[in-house]
N, C-alpha and C positions, 0 to 999 in steps of 0.2 A: 829383791825385797829386803827392806831394812826395818828393824825394830829399834826404836829409840827409847832407852830406859830413862832418859832425862825428862821425858814428858809422859804423863799417865796413859798407858795402854796405846801408844802411838805406833802406827805401822804405815810405811810409805811403800807403795807398789803400783805397778801398772793396773789400770782398771780392766776388769773382765767384761766380755760382751754383755753378760747378764746384768751388769751393774750400771749400764748407761742410763737406764730410766731413773735410777736413784741420783746419778750425777745431774741429770737434767732438772730434777726437782730441786737439787741444791742450787743450781744456777738460777732458776726462776725465782727463788726466795732471796737471793743475795742482792743487796742494794747496789753493788758495784759491778754487777755482771753485764755482759754484752751479749748480743745475739750470737756472736762468734764463739762463745764458750760452749754452746749447745753441741751435743754429740752428733747431730746431723751433718756437721762439717766433715766428719770422718768419711762419710759416703760421698759428699760433694767433692772433696779434694782427691779422693781415690778415682772417681769417674772422670772428673774434668782434667786432672793434672797427673794422674798416676802416682800420687804421693801417699805415703803412709802417715796416718794421724795417730799419735799416742796420747794417752791421758795418764799422768802420774797423779795418784790421789793419796791424801793423808787421811787415815782412819783413826778415830779415837773411840774406843768402846764399840767398835763395829759401825760407827756412823761417819760419813764423809764430812770432813771439816775443812778441806782445802783441795785444790787441784791445779795442775799445770799442764795444759795441752801443748803438744810439741809436734812439729811436722818435720820429717826427714827429707832434706834436700841433698841430692847427689847427682853430679854430672862431671864429665871430664873437663868441661869448660869452666865451671864455676866452683867446683870442689864439693866437699862432703861436710855438711853441718846440720844442726838442728835449729829451728826457729819457731817462736810462738808470738804471733801467728803470721804466716806469709799471705800475700795476695789481698788481705783485708786490713782494716784500720785498727782493730782492737784484738785483744786476746790476753795471753800472759797469765800470771798467777792470779788465782782467785781464792781467798782465804778468809776465815773467820778470826784468825789469830796471827799476828805478825810473827810470833815465834815459830810458826810452821813453815815460813819461807825457807829457812836454811836447810831443814831436812829434805824438802822437795828439791832444792837445788842439788844436793848431794846425790839424790836418786837420778836426777836428770843428767848429771855428770857421768854417773855409772852407765846409764843408757847410751850416752854419747860415745863412751869408750867401747861399748859392745858393737856399736855401728861404725866405728872408725871416724867419727866426726871430729873435725879440727877446731871447731868452735861452736858455741851455743849463743844464740841471739834471743833475748827475752824482751819483748816490747810491752811496756806498761804505761799507764798514766801515773802511777805512783812510783816513788823511789824505793822499791822493795829491797834492793840489793846495793846499798851505798858502798859496800866494800869492793864492788866490781867496777871495771871501766864502764863508762856510760857516755852515750850521745844524747843531747837534749835540744837539738836544733829543730826537731819536728814538733808541730802543734796541730791540734784539731781546732776548727773554728765553729763555735756553738752560738746560736742566736736564741735568746729567750723570746718566746712567742706570746703575744697578747691573746685575748679571747676571740678576736675576730680578725679577718683579713683586712677589713676597713681600718681598724686601729693600727694594724701593721703598716699599711700604706701611708697613713697619716704620720707615722713616726719617721719616715724616710726624708732625706734632704730633697730639695726641689729638683736638683740635677738628676738624682736617681729616679724620682717619680717621672720625670720627663723622658728618660731613657726607656722606662717600662712602657709608657703610653705610646711611644713610637711603634712598638710592636703591634698595637691595635690599629694605629694609623696606616701601617704597612700591610694590613689585612692578614696578619699571621693567625694561624689557627693552632689549636692545641688539643691533643687527645691523651687521655689517661686510661690505661688499661693493663693488660697482663700479657699472656703468651701471644695474643693476636698482634701485638706491636713489637715483638722481639726482632723481627727481621728489619724493620725500620730503624730500631735502636742500633742493631749490630752494623747496619750499613753506615750510619753516621759515625759510630764509635771507631770502626776499622779505618775509615777514611781519615779521621782526625788523628788517630794514633800514628798512622803512617806519616802524616805531615809533621808530627812532633818527633819522628825518628824512633818511635817506641814500638817494639813488637806487640801485637794485639792478642788478647785472650781469645781462645776458641769460644764459640757460642754456648758450649755446654755449661760453663759456670753460671751463665745468666739463666739458662733454661732450668737447671737444677735448683737454683735459688728460688725462682718463681714457683717451682713445684713444691719445694720444701716449706715455703711461707706464703700460701695462697691468699691469706687474709691481710698480710702486711707488706708484701712486696708488690711494687707497681712500676710500670714503665710509662714515662711521659715523653711525648713526641711533639715537637713544634713543626708545623707545616707551612709551606708557602704556596705559590701557584701550583695548580694541578695536584695538590696534596703531597707535594714533594717534601720528604723529611729534611729539615734544616738543622735541627738541634734535638738532642735526646738525653734523658737522664733516667737513672735506675734508682728507685727509692726502696728503702728497707726500714721498717719501723720496729721498735722494740721498747717496751715500757713507755716512758714519756717522751722518747726522742725519735724523730724521723731523720734518717741519714740518707745522703745522696753519695754512695760510694763510687759511682761511675757516672760521668757526664761528658758530653762532647758536643761540639757544634762545627758546622762547615764554615771555614774561614771566609770563603767568598761571599757569604750571606750575612756576615756579622754587622755590616752597615745597616741591615734591617732591624738590628737589635734582637735577633733571634735568641741569643744566649740570655739576654736580660728577660725576655718573655718566658723562656724556659724556667729560669730560677724563680721568677715571680709566681708562676703557676704551681711550682713545687711548694713554695712557701704558703700560698693560698690553700693548697690541698692540706698541708700540715695543720693549719689553723682550723679548717673545716672538720678534720678528723679528730681534733681535740688534743693534739700533741702539745707538749709544753716547751719543747726545744727542737730547733732544726740544726742538724749537724751537716755543715758544708764539707766535711771530710778533712783529710790530712794534707798539710803543706809545710813548706819551709818558711820561717819568718823572713820577711823582707822581699820575697820573690813575687812575681806578678800574680800568681794564684792567691797568695796571702792578701795582697792589696785588693784584689777583686772581691774576696770574701769579706774583708774588713769593711768595705763600703756599704754593705748591707746591715752593718751594726754588729756583726758576729765578733765574739771575744775569744782569744786564744786559750786553749787548754793544753798544757804542756805534756809532752811524752818523755819518758825515760827509757832508752834502749840500752839494756845491760848486756855485757859480753863476758862469757867465760871462754878463755883462750887456751888452746893446747900448746903451752910453751910461750916463749917471748916472740911476739909478732904484732904488727900494727893492727888496729881495728879494721875489720873488713868494711869495704864500701862497694857493695854491689848495687849501684844506682847510676842514673844518667849523669850525676855530677862527677863521677869518677873519670879522670882524664883518659884512662885506658879505653873507655867505651865511646869517647866522643867521635872518633873517626868512624866507628861502626854505625853510630846514630846518623851521622851525615850521609853515609852511603845508603842507609835504610830509607831516608827521606826521598831519595831519588829512584827507588825501585817502583815498578808498576804495582798498583793496588792489589791486583790479582796475585802477585808473587808474595807480597807481605801477608796477605790473608792466608795463604797456603803455608808459609814458613813460620809465621809469627807464633802460633801456638806451640810449636816444637821448641822455640827458644824461651818464650816467656814462662813456661812451666818450671824452668830452673831458676828463675829470678824471684826472690821473695818480696 
């Protein structure tokens, strides 16, 4: 714990269990907060991934004024580091005063030293730490929504409307629900991730999220003949924005426009529920996923990933674009689905 004389009655320290309710109230009142700042993720990450979630908070006169959630990642294969936040699209520093960023960083560095972390990765939409090395190639794609789904459909270009309507012509169905659709979602997701060469999450992360947010988390499944699931998405709403953090489709059925049918119904649901924005999730500018999201009219929202490094070293790159992982990804694509579903959760829990 550090007390900073330069700011009135400022104390930075790890939040105690009894203080999580106060933190959640702070999050819910903050205009820049995300659902991932809420303390429930401490439980979700612990159960789903076996990871420890920390919250460093700044107090002034006994009141929370800022906080920085951090998750400790440690493995022989990928190293020892802290990240805010892994597995999800948002997190990082949440503050009422830009002057609180530096004291929280110092406390995070101290925590990292206690844990033996070699670096700290802080993922923000804002450029909170211009003095630190930063990556800014990631963006989220947000679409401002009109009042009705009909207005939204009318705003699309003719080619996009035609692709959507092919889903109806191909007799595709759609179901929107919760836990009862989780198995269908997981089947599509695991298959698609294997084809991409990416280890798959265990089902626990999805189950726990549905349990934690019963009113705002939904599963959307597109079905074909015999009710077979062809595409699926996971929706999570917070404030005025509905996000699709996870989505997949079976490639062999893409000619039926199952993926377009999925996203259209997710957008339609967002309009019907009164959301003001649809968040297509994170991607890299110029890649195929960026172009897919852009065609719906979504606009990029820049991310700033800041790094505090222990000594002189290159910025870490624990993602599929790292050449060191390409051979492993190519091998993974050729493994039987049953093998990847068994081994995937053990690997992916160490990748942020």
